[in-house]
Biopython code that builds the backbone (N, CA, C, O; Angstrom):
import numpy as np
from Bio.PDB.StructureBuilder import StructureBuilder

atoms = [
    (1, "MET", "N", (109.562, 117.535, 47.098)),
    (1, "MET", "CA", (110.415, 117.870, 48.219)),
    (1, "MET", "C", (109.951, 117.075, 49.449)),
    (1, "MET", "O", (108.763, 117.066, 49.773)),
    (2, "VAL", "N", (110.872, 116.423, 50.113)),
    (2, "VAL", "CA", (110.584, 115.598, 51.280)),
    (2, "VAL", "C", (110.980, 116.368, 52.538)),
    (2, "VAL", "O", (112.078, 116.914, 52.634)),
    (3, "PHE", "N", (110.055, 116.395, 53.500)),
    (3, "PHE", "CA", (110.330, 117.075, 54.765)),
    (3, "PHE", "C", (110.953, 116.094, 55.742)),
    (3, "PHE", "O", (110.368, 115.051, 56.035)),
    (4, "LEU", "N", (112.125, 116.418, 56.245)),
    (4, "LEU", "CA", (112.796, 115.609, 57.262)),
    (4, "LEU", "C", (112.901, 116.442, 58.536)),
    (4, "LEU", "O", (113.463, 117.537, 58.512)),
    (5, "PRO", "N", (112.375, 115.945, 59.630)),
    (5, "PRO", "CA", (112.444, 116.718, 60.874)),
    (5, "PRO", "C", (113.882, 116.833, 61.374)),
    (5, "PRO", "O", (114.712, 115.952, 61.150)),
    (6, "SER", "N", (114.148, 117.936, 62.051)),
    (6, "SER", "CA", (115.486, 118.111, 62.613)),
    (6, "SER", "C", (115.685, 117.115, 63.756)),
    (6, "SER", "O", (114.726, 116.529, 64.259)),
    (7, "LYS", "N", (116.927, 116.936, 64.150)),
    (7, "LYS", "CA", (117.241, 115.997, 65.232)),
    (7, "LYS", "C", (116.597, 116.435, 66.548)),
    (7, "LYS", "O", (116.167, 115.595, 67.338)),
    (8, "LYS", "N", (116.530, 117.749, 66.785)),
    (8, "LYS", "CA", (115.930, 118.245, 68.024)),
    (8, "LYS", "C", (114.441, 117.918, 68.077)),
    (8, "LYS", "O", (113.935, 117.472, 69.107)),
    (9, "ILE", "N", (113.743, 118.140, 66.970)),
    (9, "ILE", "CA", (112.309, 117.844, 66.923)),
    (9, "ILE", "C", (112.078, 116.355, 67.110)),
    (9, "ILE", "O", (111.160, 115.952, 67.825)),
    (10, "LEU", "N", (112.888, 115.552, 66.486)),
    (10, "LEU", "CA", (112.761, 114.102, 66.607)),
    (10, "LEU", "C", (113.013, 113.657, 68.053)),
    (10, "LEU", "O", (112.283, 112.815, 68.576)),
    (11, "LEU", "N", (114.025, 114.210, 68.688)),
    (11, "LEU", "CA", (114.344, 113.866, 70.075)),
    (11, "LEU", "C", (113.206, 114.263, 71.020)),
    (11, "LEU", "O", (112.815, 113.474, 71.881)),
    (12, "VAL", "N", (112.680, 115.463, 70.867)),
    (12, "VAL", "CA", (111.568, 115.921, 71.702)),
    (12, "VAL", "C", (110.350, 115.033, 71.482)),
    (12, "VAL", "O", (109.659, 114.688, 72.441)),
    (13, "SER", "N", (110.080, 114.663, 70.254)),
    (13, "SER", "CA", (108.942, 113.783, 69.950)),
    (13, "SER", "C", (109.097, 112.422, 70.619)),
    (13, "SER", "O", (108.129, 111.878, 71.151)),
    (14, "ILE", "N", (110.294, 111.876, 70.595)),
    (14, "ILE", "CA", (110.551, 110.575, 71.228)),
    (14, "ILE", "C", (110.369, 110.680, 72.740)),
    (14, "ILE", "O", (109.750, 109.810, 73.353)),
    (15, "ILE", "N", (110.906, 111.739, 73.344)),
    (15, "ILE", "CA", (110.785, 111.923, 74.793)),
    (15, "ILE", "C", (109.317, 112.059, 75.198)),
    (15, "ILE", "O", (108.885, 111.431, 76.165)),
    (16, "LEU", "N", (108.553, 112.865, 74.477)),
    (16, "LEU", "CA", (107.133, 113.041, 74.804)),
    (16, "LEU", "C", (106.344, 111.750, 74.613)),
    (16, "LEU", "O", (105.438, 111.453, 75.391)),
    (17, "THR", "N", (106.684, 110.990, 73.593)),
    (17, "THR", "CA", (106.017, 109.705, 73.373)),
    (17, "THR", "C", (106.314, 108.745, 74.516)),
    (17, "THR", "O", (105.407, 108.073, 75.007)),
    (18, "LEU", "N", (107.569, 108.670, 74.946)),
    (18, "LEU", "CA", (107.939, 107.793, 76.061)),
    (18, "LEU", "C", (107.278, 108.236, 77.367)),
    (18, "LEU", "O", (106.853, 107.398, 78.162)),
    (19, "LEU", "N", (107.191, 109.538, 77.589)),
    (19, "LEU", "CA", (106.537, 110.053, 78.790)),
    (19, "LEU", "C", (105.057, 109.678, 78.799)),
    (19, "LEU", "O", (104.537, 109.241, 79.826)),
    (20, "ASN", "N", (104.381, 109.842, 77.675)),
    (20, "ASN", "CA", (102.968, 109.456, 77.590)),
    (20, "ASN", "C", (102.789, 107.959, 77.778)),
    (20, "ASN", "O", (101.818, 107.528, 78.401)),
    (21, "LEU", "N", (103.697, 107.167, 77.257)),
    (21, "LEU", "CA", (103.632, 105.719, 77.437)),
    (21, "LEU", "C", (103.793, 105.364, 78.916)),
    (21, "LEU", "O", (103.067, 104.514, 79.433)),
    (22, "PHE", "N", (104.736, 106.008, 79.595)),
    (22, "PHE", "CA", (104.929, 105.774, 81.029)),
    (22, "PHE", "C", (103.673, 106.134, 81.813)),
    (22, "PHE", "O", (103.242, 105.374, 82.680)),
    (23, "LEU", "N", (103.079, 107.299, 81.512)),
    (23, "LEU", "CA", (101.855, 107.706, 82.203)),
    (23, "LEU", "C", (100.732, 106.707, 81.959)),
    (23, "LEU", "O", (99.958, 106.403, 82.866)),
    (24, "PHE", "N", (100.646, 106.202, 80.745)),
    (24, "PHE", "CA", (99.599, 105.244, 80.410)),
    (24, "PHE", "C", (99.764, 103.940, 81.183)),
    (24, "PHE", "O", (98.794, 103.437, 81.749)),
    (25, "ILE", "N", (100.977, 103.381, 81.217)),
    (25, "ILE", "CA", (101.161, 102.087, 81.886)),
    (25, "ILE", "C", (101.128, 102.211, 83.407)),
    (25, "ILE", "O", (100.911, 101.216, 84.099)),
    (26, "SER", "N", (101.343, 103.423, 83.942)),
    (26, "SER", "CA", (101.281, 103.591, 85.394)),
    (26, "SER", "C", (99.919, 104.117, 85.856)),
    (26, "SER", "O", (99.737, 104.404, 87.039)),
    (27, "TYR", "N", (98.974, 104.242, 84.941)),
    (27, "TYR", "CA", (97.627, 104.714, 85.268)),
    (27, "TYR", "C", (96.976, 103.771, 86.274)),
    (27, "TYR", "O", (96.964, 102.558, 86.061)),
    (28, "PRO", "N", (96.436, 104.306, 87.364)),
    (28, "PRO", "CA", (95.787, 103.437, 88.355)),
    (28, "PRO", "C", (94.427, 102.941, 87.861)),
    (28, "PRO", "O", (93.488, 103.724, 87.722)),
    (29, "LEU", "N", (94.331, 101.647, 87.600)),
    (29, "LEU", "CA", (93.065, 101.056, 87.166)),
    (29, "LEU", "C", (92.089, 100.947, 88.322)),
    (29, "LEU", "O", (90.891, 101.183, 88.163)),
    (30, "SER", "N", (92.609, 100.590, 89.483)),
    (30, "SER", "CA", (91.767, 100.506, 90.673)),
    (30, "SER", "C", (92.622, 100.723, 91.908)),
    (30, "SER", "O", (93.804, 100.383, 91.940)),
    (31, "ILE", "N", (91.996, 101.295, 92.919)),
    (31, "ILE", "CA", (92.644, 101.507, 94.206)),
    (31, "ILE", "C", (91.683, 100.949, 95.244)),
    (31, "ILE", "O", (90.588, 101.478, 95.440)),
    (32, "ILE", "N", (92.100, 99.877, 95.905)),
    (32, "ILE", "CA", (91.188, 99.187, 96.815)),
    (32, "ILE", "C", (91.841, 98.940, 98.173)),
    (32, "ILE", "O", (93.064, 98.857, 98.287)),
    (33, "LYS", "N", (90.999, 98.825, 99.196)),
    (33, "LYS", "CA", (91.462, 98.447, 100.528)),
    (33, "LYS", "C", (91.096, 96.987, 100.728)),
    (33, "LYS", "O", (89.935, 96.600, 100.595)),
    (34, "LYS", "N", (92.097, 96.185, 101.047)),
    (34, "LYS", "CA", (91.875, 94.756, 101.254)),
    (34, "LYS", "C", (92.671, 94.329, 102.481)),
    (34, "LYS", "O", (93.899, 94.418, 102.501)),
    (35, "ASN", "N", (91.957, 93.865, 103.504)),
    (35, "ASN", "CA", (92.574, 93.475, 104.774)),
    (35, "ASN", "C", (93.403, 94.630, 105.320)),
    (35, "ASN", "O", (92.861, 95.711, 105.550)),
    (36, "ASN", "N", (94.689, 94.436, 105.531)),
    (36, "ASN", "CA", (95.554, 95.490, 106.070)),
    (36, "ASN", "C", (96.358, 96.200, 104.990)),
    (36, "ASN", "O", (97.416, 96.761, 105.273)),
    (37, "TYR", "N", (95.872, 96.183, 103.769)),
    (37, "TYR", "CA", (96.628, 96.758, 102.661)),
    (37, "TYR", "C", (95.754, 97.647, 101.789)),
    (37, "TYR", "O", (94.553, 97.419, 101.648)),
    (38, "ILE", "N", (96.373, 98.651, 101.213)),
    (38, "ILE", "CA", (95.766, 99.424, 100.139)),
    (38, "ILE", "C", (96.546, 99.043, 98.890)),
    (38, "ILE", "O", (97.771, 99.157, 98.851)),
    (39, "ILE", "N", (95.831, 98.591, 97.879)),
    (39, "ILE", "CA", (96.458, 98.079, 96.662)),
    (39, "ILE", "C", (96.066, 98.963, 95.489)),
    (39, "ILE", "O", (94.884, 99.192, 95.233)),
    (40, "ILE", "N", (97.075, 99.454, 94.782)),
    (40, "ILE", "CA", (96.849, 100.241, 93.577)),
    (40, "ILE", "C", (97.239, 99.364, 92.398)),
    (40, "ILE", "O", (98.418, 99.098, 92.167)),
    (41, "ASN", "N", (96.235, 98.920, 91.660)),
    (41, "ASN", "CA", (96.475, 98.093, 90.476)),
    (41, "ASN", "C", (96.694, 98.998, 89.270)),
    (41, "ASN", "O", (95.890, 99.883, 88.977)),
    (42, "ARG", "N", (97.788, 98.754, 88.590)),
    (42, "ARG", "CA", (98.123, 99.526, 87.394)),
    (42, "ARG", "C", (98.077, 98.622, 86.178)),
    (42, "ARG", "O", (97.957, 97.403, 86.306)),
    (43, "ILE", "N", (98.169, 99.210, 85.015)),
    (43, "ILE", "CA", (98.180, 98.413, 83.795)),
    (43, "ILE", "C", (99.327, 97.418, 83.849)),
    (43, "ILE", "O", (99.167, 96.254, 83.483)),
    (44, "ILE", "N", (100.469, 97.875, 84.301)),
    (44, "ILE", "CA", (101.604, 96.971, 84.516)),
    (44, "ILE", "C", (102.018, 97.108, 85.976)),
    (44, "ILE", "O", (102.525, 98.150, 86.392)),
    (45, "GLY", "N", (101.802, 96.060, 86.740)),
    (45, "GLY", "CA", (102.226, 96.036, 88.133)),
    (45, "GLY", "C", (101.214, 96.626, 89.089)),
    (45, "GLY", "O", (100.106, 97.005, 88.708)),
    (46, "LYS", "N", (101.628, 96.692, 90.344)),
    (46, "LYS", "CA", (100.777, 97.260, 91.384)),
    (46, "LYS", "C", (101.649, 97.847, 92.485)),
    (46, "LYS", "O", (102.828, 97.517, 92.612)),
    (47, "VAL", "N", (101.039, 98.726, 93.279)),
    (47, "VAL", "CA", (101.700, 99.335, 94.425)),
    (47, "VAL", "C", (100.896, 98.926, 95.651)),
    (47, "VAL", "O", (99.670, 99.038, 95.661)),
    (48, "VAL", "N", (101.589, 98.450, 96.690)),
    (48, "VAL", "CA", (100.913, 97.962, 97.888)),
    (48, "VAL", "C", (101.404, 98.762, 99.100)),
    (48, "VAL", "O", (102.606, 98.908, 99.321)),
    (49, "PHE", "N", (100.444, 99.274, 99.877)),
    (49, "PHE", "CA", (100.745, 100.000, 101.105)),
    (49, "PHE", "C", (100.224, 99.194, 102.284)),
    (49, "PHE", "O", (99.057, 98.802, 102.305)),
    (50, "ASN", "N", (101.080, 98.946, 103.261)),
    (50, "ASN", "CA", (100.667, 98.291, 104.496)),
    (50, "ASN", "C", (100.047, 99.356, 105.398)),
    (50, "ASN", "O", (100.725, 100.302, 105.801)),
    (51, "ILE", "N", (98.780, 99.207, 105.710)),
    (51, "ILE", "CA", (98.042, 100.211, 106.479)),
    (51, "ILE", "C", (98.687, 100.478, 107.837)),
    (51, "ILE", "O", (98.621, 101.601, 108.337)),
    (52, "GLU", "N", (99.304, 99.474, 108.436)),
    (52, "GLU", "CA", (99.914, 99.640, 109.756)),
    (52, "GLU", "C", (101.106, 100.594, 109.737)),
    (52, "GLU", "O", (101.497, 101.111, 110.784)),
    (53, "GLU", "N", (101.687, 100.834, 108.567)),
    (53, "GLU", "CA", (102.851, 101.713, 108.455)),
    (53, "GLU", "C", (102.471, 103.172, 108.204)),
    (53, "GLU", "O", (103.343, 104.039, 108.144)),
    (54, "TYR", "N", (101.172, 103.446, 108.059)),
    (54, "TYR", "CA", (100.727, 104.788, 107.685)),
    (54, "TYR", "C", (99.662, 105.320, 108.624)),
    (54, "TYR", "O", (98.819, 104.581, 109.131)),
    (55, "LYS", "N", (99.726, 106.618, 108.838)),
    (55, "LYS", "CA", (98.623, 107.328, 109.481)),
    (55, "LYS", "C", (97.718, 107.762, 108.327)),
    (55, "LYS", "O", (98.170, 108.439, 107.403)),
    (56, "ILE", "N", (96.444, 107.374, 108.379)),
    (56, "ILE", "CA", (95.541, 107.604, 107.254)),
    (56, "ILE", "C", (94.403, 108.512, 107.695)),
    (56, "ILE", "O", (93.779, 108.297, 108.734)),
    (57, "GLN", "N", (94.147, 109.538, 106.876)),
    (57, "GLN", "CA", (93.023, 110.416, 107.174)),
    (57, "GLN", "C", (92.339, 110.855, 105.887)),
    (57, "GLN", "O", (92.990, 111.073, 104.865)),
    (58, "ARG", "N", (91.034, 110.979, 105.951)),
    (58, "ARG", "CA", (90.246, 111.446, 104.810)),
    (58, "ARG", "C", (90.494, 112.938, 104.654)),
    (58, "ARG", "O", (90.510, 113.665, 105.647)),
    (59, "VAL", "N", (90.687, 113.411, 103.422)),
    (59, "VAL", "CA", (90.905, 114.831, 103.164)),
    (59, "VAL", "C", (89.974, 115.294, 102.048)),
    (59, "VAL", "O", (89.539, 114.506, 101.209)),
    (60, "ASP", "N", (89.687, 116.571, 102.062)),
    (60, "ASP", "CA", (88.859, 117.185, 101.035)),
    (60, "ASP", "C", (89.763, 117.676, 99.903)),
    (60, "ASP", "O", (90.935, 117.978, 100.130)),
    (61, "LYS", "N", (89.229, 117.754, 98.703)),
    (61, "LYS", "CA", (90.059, 118.186, 97.576)),
    (61, "LYS", "C", (90.531, 119.629, 97.722)),
    (61, "LYS", "O", (91.452, 120.050, 97.023)),
    (62, "ARG", "N", (89.911, 120.391, 98.621)),
    (62, "ARG", "CA", (90.357, 121.773, 98.848)),
    (62, "ARG", "C", (91.774, 121.831, 99.409)),
    (62, "ARG", "O", (92.440, 122.861, 99.309)),
    (63, "ILE", "N", (92.237, 120.732, 99.999)),
    (63, "ILE", "CA", (93.608, 120.700, 100.521)),
    (63, "ILE", "C", (94.629, 120.832, 99.387)),
    (63, "ILE", "O", (95.781, 121.202, 99.615)),
    (64, "LEU", "N", (94.195, 120.528, 98.172)),
    (64, "LEU", "CA", (95.079, 120.604, 97.011)),
    (64, "LEU", "C", (95.118, 121.994, 96.385)),
    (64, "LEU", "O", (95.883, 122.232, 95.450)),
    (65, "LYS", "N", (94.298, 122.917, 96.894)),
    (65, "LYS", "CA", (94.258, 124.265, 96.328)),
    (65, "LYS", "C", (95.640, 124.907, 96.426)),
    (65, "LYS", "O", (96.238, 124.959, 97.500)),
    (66, "GLY", "N", (96.127, 125.382, 95.314)),
    (66, "GLY", "CA", (97.440, 126.007, 95.268)),
    (66, "GLY", "C", (98.595, 125.029, 95.130)),
    (66, "GLY", "O", (99.754, 125.444, 95.106)),
    (67, "ALA", "N", (98.296, 123.727, 95.039)),
    (67, "ALA", "CA", (99.373, 122.730, 94.889)),
    (67, "ALA", "C", (100.040, 122.894, 93.528)),
    (67, "ALA", "O", (99.388, 123.193, 92.528)),
    (68, "ILE", "N", (101.325, 122.696, 93.516)),
    (68, "ILE", "CA", (102.132, 122.833, 92.304)),
    (68, "ILE", "C", (102.639, 121.460, 91.901)),
    (68, "ILE", "O", (103.110, 120.694, 92.740)),
    (69, "ARG", "N", (102.541, 121.152, 90.617)),
    (69, "ARG", "CA", (103.103, 119.898, 90.107)),
    (69, "ARG", "C", (104.609, 120.090, 89.947)),
    (69, "ARG", "O", (105.044, 120.893, 89.121)),
    (70, "THR", "N", (105.395, 119.374, 90.712)),
    (70, "THR", "CA", (106.847, 119.475, 90.562)),
    (70, "THR", "C", (107.360, 118.468, 89.540)),
    (70, "THR", "O", (108.315, 118.750, 88.816)),
    (71, "PHE", "N", (106.741, 117.309, 89.478)),
    (71, "PHE", "CA", (107.007, 116.322, 88.432)),
    (71, "PHE", "C", (105.794, 115.410, 88.402)),
    (71, "PHE", "O", (105.796, 114.328, 88.989)),
    (72, "ALA", "N", (104.758, 115.866, 87.709)),
    (72, "ALA", "CA", (103.489, 115.148, 87.801)),
    (72, "ALA", "C", (102.616, 115.402, 86.588)),
    (72, "ALA", "O", (102.850, 116.312, 85.793)),
    (73, "SER", "N", (101.611, 114.568, 86.482)),
    (73, "SER", "CA", (100.551, 114.729, 85.501)),
    (73, "SER", "C", (99.272, 114.987, 86.273)),
    (73, "SER", "O", (98.916, 114.219, 87.167)),
    (74, "GLY", "N", (98.593, 116.043, 85.940)),
    (74, "GLY", "CA", (97.356, 116.369, 86.632)),
    (74, "GLY", "C", (96.181, 116.325, 85.684)),
    (74, "GLY", "O", (95.849, 117.336, 85.066)),
    (75, "GLY", "N", (95.555, 115.194, 85.558)),
    (75, "GLY", "CA", (94.373, 115.064, 84.715)),
    (75, "GLY", "C", (94.534, 114.003, 83.650)),
    (75, "GLY", "O", (93.678, 113.126, 83.536)),
    (76, "LEU", "N", (95.587, 114.049, 82.875)),
    (76, "LEU", "CA", (95.826, 113.052, 81.840)),
    (76, "LEU", "C", (96.231, 111.746, 82.509)),
    (76, "LEU", "O", (97.257, 111.690, 83.187)),
    (77, "PHE", "N", (95.447, 110.710, 82.328)),
    (77, "PHE", "CA", (95.671, 109.410, 82.974)),
    (77, "PHE", "C", (95.668, 109.539, 84.498)),
    (77, "PHE", "O", (96.454, 108.880, 85.180)),
    (78, "GLY", "N", (94.799, 110.372, 85.022)),
    (78, "GLY", "CA", (94.686, 110.531, 86.463)),
    (78, "GLY", "C", (95.638, 111.593, 86.987)),
    (78, "GLY", "O", (96.250, 112.341, 86.224)),
    (79, "TYR", "N", (95.746, 111.638, 88.284)),
    (79, "TYR", "CA", (96.647, 112.568, 88.959)),
    (79, "TYR", "C", (97.748, 111.729, 89.586)),
    (79, "TYR", "O", (97.502, 110.977, 90.530)),
    (80, "GLN", "N", (98.949, 111.855, 89.068)),
    (80, "GLN", "CA", (100.036, 111.038, 89.595)),
    (80, "GLN", "C", (101.355, 111.781, 89.483)),
    (80, "GLN", "O", (101.609, 112.503, 88.519)),
    (81, "GLY", "N", (102.183, 111.584, 90.493)),
    (81, "GLY", "CA", (103.492, 112.196, 90.494)),
    (81, "GLY", "C", (103.770, 112.956, 91.775)),
    (81, "GLY", "O", (103.141, 112.725, 92.808)),
    (82, "CYS", "N", (104.728, 113.869, 91.686)),
    (82, "CYS", "CA", (105.179, 114.641, 92.841)),
    (82, "CYS", "C", (104.593, 116.049, 92.789)),
    (82, "CYS", "O", (104.615, 116.712, 91.752)),
    (83, "PHE", "N", (104.072, 116.488, 93.928)),
    (83, "PHE", "CA", (103.438, 117.794, 94.047)),
    (83, "PHE", "C", (104.011, 118.519, 95.257)),
    (83, "PHE", "O", (104.690, 117.921, 96.092)),
    (84, "TYR", "N", (103.724, 119.827, 95.341)),
    (84, "TYR", "CA", (104.100, 120.620, 96.510)),
    (84, "TYR", "C", (102.955, 121.578, 96.830)),
    (84, "TYR", "O", (102.364, 122.177, 95.931)),
    (85, "SER", "N", (102.649, 121.715, 98.114)),
    (85, "SER", "CA", (101.697, 122.740, 98.555)),
    (85, "SER", "C", (102.156, 123.296, 99.894)),
    (85, "SER", "O", (102.897, 122.647, 100.632)),
    (86, "ASN", "N", (101.703, 124.510, 100.195)),
    (86, "ASN", "CA", (102.056, 125.125, 101.482)),
    (86, "ASN", "C", (101.494, 124.330, 102.649)),
    (86, "ASN", "O", (102.126, 124.250, 103.702)),
    (87, "LYS", "N", (100.311, 123.740, 102.478)),
    (87, "LYS", "CA", (99.667, 123.001, 103.564)),
    (87, "LYS", "C", (100.338, 121.661, 103.840)),
    (87, "LYS", "O", (100.484, 121.267, 104.997)),
    (88, "LEU", "N", (100.749, 120.955, 102.780)),
    (88, "LEU", "CA", (101.279, 119.591, 102.933)),
    (88, "LEU", "C", (102.785, 119.486, 102.756)),
    (88, "LEU", "O", (103.387, 118.502, 103.185)),
    (89, "GLY", "N", (103.398, 120.471, 102.138)),
    (89, "GLY", "CA", (104.802, 120.341, 101.759)),
    (89, "GLY", "C", (104.895, 119.454, 100.525)),
    (89, "GLY", "O", (104.000, 119.469, 99.681)),
    (90, "HIS", "N", (105.967, 118.688, 100.415)),
    (90, "HIS", "CA", (106.130, 117.778, 99.278)),
    (90, "HIS", "C", (105.296, 116.523, 99.513)),
    (90, "HIS", "O", (105.282, 115.973, 100.614)),
    (91, "PHE", "N", (104.605, 116.075, 98.468)),
    (91, "PHE", "CA", (103.814, 114.853, 98.568)),
    (91, "PHE", "C", (103.651, 114.228, 97.192)),
    (91, "PHE", "O", (103.810, 114.887, 96.164)),
    (92, "LYS", "N", (103.332, 112.945, 97.200)),
    (92, "LYS", "CA", (103.019, 112.232, 95.967)),
    (92, "LYS", "C", (101.516, 112.033, 95.907)),
    (92, "LYS", "O", (100.835, 112.009, 96.932)),
    (93, "MET", "N", (101.016, 111.892, 94.697)),
    (93, "MET", "CA", (99.591, 111.616, 94.551)),
    (93, "MET", "C", (99.397, 110.563, 93.476)),
    (93, "MET", "O", (99.997, 110.627, 92.403)),
    (94, "ILE", "N", (98.548, 109.592, 93.784)),
    (94, "ILE", "CA", (98.135, 108.563, 92.836)),
    (94, "ILE", "C", (96.620, 108.498, 92.942)),
    (94, "ILE", "O", (96.079, 107.886, 93.863)),
    (95, "ALA", "N", (95.939, 109.133, 91.994)),
    (95, "ALA", "CA", (94.486, 109.204, 92.070)),
    (95, "ALA", "C", (93.891, 109.200, 90.670)),
    (95, "ALA", "O", (94.442, 109.789, 89.740)),
    (96, "VAL", "N", (92.767, 108.532, 90.540)),
    (96, "VAL", "CA", (92.045, 108.526, 89.271)),
    (96, "VAL", "C", (91.268, 109.830, 89.125)),
    (96, "VAL", "O", (91.192, 110.395, 88.034)),
    (97, "ASN", "N", (90.692, 110.307, 90.230)),
    (97, "ASN", "CA", (89.970, 111.571, 90.244)),
    (97, "ASN", "C", (90.152, 112.199, 91.625)),
    (97, "ASN", "O", (90.912, 111.693, 92.451)),
    (98, "LEU", "N", (89.456, 113.290, 91.864)),
    (98, "LEU", "CA", (89.640, 114.004, 93.130)),
    (98, "LEU", "C", (88.505, 113.741, 94.114)),
    (98, "LEU", "O", (88.192, 114.593, 94.945)),
    (99, "LYS", "N", (87.892, 112.570, 94.022)),
    (99, "LYS", "CA", (86.830, 112.173, 94.945)),
    (99, "LYS", "C", (87.393, 111.155, 95.936)),
    (99, "LYS", "O", (88.314, 110.411, 95.601)),
    (100, "GLN", "N", (86.858, 111.118, 97.127)),
    (100, "GLN", "CA", (87.260, 110.181, 98.175)),
    (100, "GLN", "C", (88.780, 110.163, 98.386)),
    (100, "GLN", "O", (89.411, 109.108, 98.323)),
    (101, "LEU", "N", (89.347, 111.325, 98.632)),
    (101, "LEU", "CA", (90.796, 111.436, 98.811)),
    (101, "LEU", "C", (91.205, 111.062, 100.231)),
    (101, "LEU", "O", (90.522, 111.384, 101.204)),
    (102, "TYR", "N", (92.330, 110.380, 100.317)),
    (102, "TYR", "CA", (92.914, 109.998, 101.604)),
    (102, "TYR", "C", (94.385, 110.383, 101.611)),
    (102, "TYR", "O", (95.092, 110.219, 100.617)),
    (103, "LEU", "N", (94.828, 110.895, 102.745)),
    (103, "LEU", "CA", (96.232, 111.223, 102.944)),
    (103, "LEU", "C", (96.866, 110.098, 103.740)),
    (103, "LEU", "O", (96.435, 109.791, 104.852)),
    (104, "LEU", "N", (97.892, 109.486, 103.166)),
    (104, "LEU", "CA", (98.665, 108.455, 103.851)),
    (104, "LEU", "C", (99.996, 109.088, 104.240)),
    (104, "LEU", "O", (100.746, 109.542, 103.376)),
    (105, "GLU", "N", (100.287, 109.118, 105.531)),
    (105, "GLU", "CA", (101.558, 109.662, 106.003)),
    (105, "GLU", "C", (102.329, 108.548, 106.684)),
    (105, "GLU", "O", (101.872, 107.968, 107.669)),
    (106, "ASN", "N", (103.509, 108.258, 106.146)),
    (106, "ASN", "CA", (104.332, 107.187, 106.690)),
    (106, "ASN", "C", (104.738, 107.538, 108.118)),
    (106, "ASN", "O", (105.273, 108.617, 108.369)),
    (107, "LYS", "N", (104.483, 106.629, 109.043)),
    (107, "LYS", "CA", (104.763, 106.869, 110.461)),
    (107, "LYS", "C", (106.253, 107.007, 110.743)),
    (107, "LYS", "O", (106.640, 107.682, 111.696)),
    (108, "THR", "N", (107.092, 106.379, 109.928)),
    (108, "THR", "CA", (108.537, 106.414, 110.147)),
    (108, "THR", "C", (109.199, 107.581, 109.427)),
    (108, "THR", "O", (109.948, 108.345, 110.035)),
    (109, "THR", "N", (108.923, 107.720, 108.129)),
    (109, "THR", "CA", (109.623, 108.718, 107.317)),
    (109, "THR", "C", (108.884, 110.042, 107.201)),
    (109, "THR", "O", (109.493, 111.062, 106.878)),
    (110, "GLY", "N", (107.582, 110.040, 107.461)),
    (110, "GLY", "CA", (106.793, 111.261, 107.314)),
    (110, "GLY", "C", (106.407, 111.573, 105.876)),
    (110, "GLY", "O", (105.764, 112.590, 105.616)),
    (111, "LYS", "N", (106.792, 110.707, 104.935)),
    (111, "LYS", "CA", (106.436, 110.944, 103.530)),
    (111, "LYS", "C", (104.927, 110.850, 103.357)),
    (111, "LYS", "O", (104.261, 110.023, 103.978)),
    (112, "LYS", "N", (104.403, 111.726, 102.490)),
    (112, "LYS", "CA", (102.960, 111.827, 102.312)),
    (112, "LYS", "C", (102.553, 111.402, 100.905)),
    (112, "LYS", "O", (103.216, 111.717, 99.916)),
    (113, "ILE", "N", (101.443, 110.680, 100.852)),
    (113, "ILE", "CA", (100.882, 110.230, 99.582)),
    (113, "ILE", "C", (99.376, 110.450, 99.649)),
    (113, "ILE", "O", (98.727, 110.077, 100.627)),
    (114, "ILE", "N", (98.832, 111.051, 98.614)),
    (114, "ILE", "CA", (97.382, 111.199, 98.527)),
    (114, "ILE", "C", (96.876, 110.203, 97.497)),
    (114, "ILE", "O", (97.391, 110.126, 96.381)),
    (115, "ILE", "N", (95.861, 109.446, 97.884)),
    (115, "ILE", "CA", (95.249, 108.472, 96.982)),
    (115, "ILE", "C", (93.739, 108.679, 97.022)),
    (115, "ILE", "O", (93.224, 109.406, 97.872)),
    (116, "ASN", "N", (93.042, 108.038, 96.105)),
    (116, "ASN", "CA", (91.586, 107.984, 96.236)),
    (116, "ASN", "C", (91.136, 106.548, 96.058)),
    (116, "ASN", "O", (91.640, 105.821, 95.203)),
    (117, "LEU", "N", (90.182, 106.155, 96.876)),
    (117, "LEU", "CA", (89.626, 104.807, 96.769)),
    (117, "LEU", "C", (88.496, 104.854, 95.757)),
    (117, "LEU", "O", (87.558, 105.639, 95.894)),
    (118, "ILE", "N", (88.592, 104.007, 94.740)),
    (118, "ILE", "CA", (87.561, 103.991, 93.691)),
    (118, "ILE", "C", (86.912, 102.634, 93.622)),
    (118, "ILE", "O", (86.019, 102.418, 92.803)),
]
sb = StructureBuilder()
sb.init_structure("model")
sb.init_model(0)
sb.init_chain("A")
sb.init_seg("    ")
for serial, (resi, resn, name, xyz) in enumerate(atoms, 1):
    if name == "N":
        sb.init_residue(resn, " ", resi, " ")
    sb.init_atom(name, np.array(xyz, "f"), 0.0, 1.0, " ", f" {name:<3s}", serial, name[0])
structure = sb.get_structure()
């Protein structure tokens, strides 16, 4: 007797595999400050922040206490995605770990991103 998975199981498996692949390729390999930029190097591509466009402040990981992942991964391949907390409101986070955290707040839009320099 041959076991054939149902279409629903197959679809869920494909979606979870694609999600894990996305998390893997967007994993931050390094986050560095260079001149007037913060550069997040990923397996595929990079994200660049112009320091002049952001208000930057060092924050403690306690600021994340009670934060809810709205569309994020917390731990697997780092901390990345969209989060919500009472203290910060909606924010994005791109961090390998919870050490040396910095809050970048866009001076124009007010959007918040938490990163860590590694």
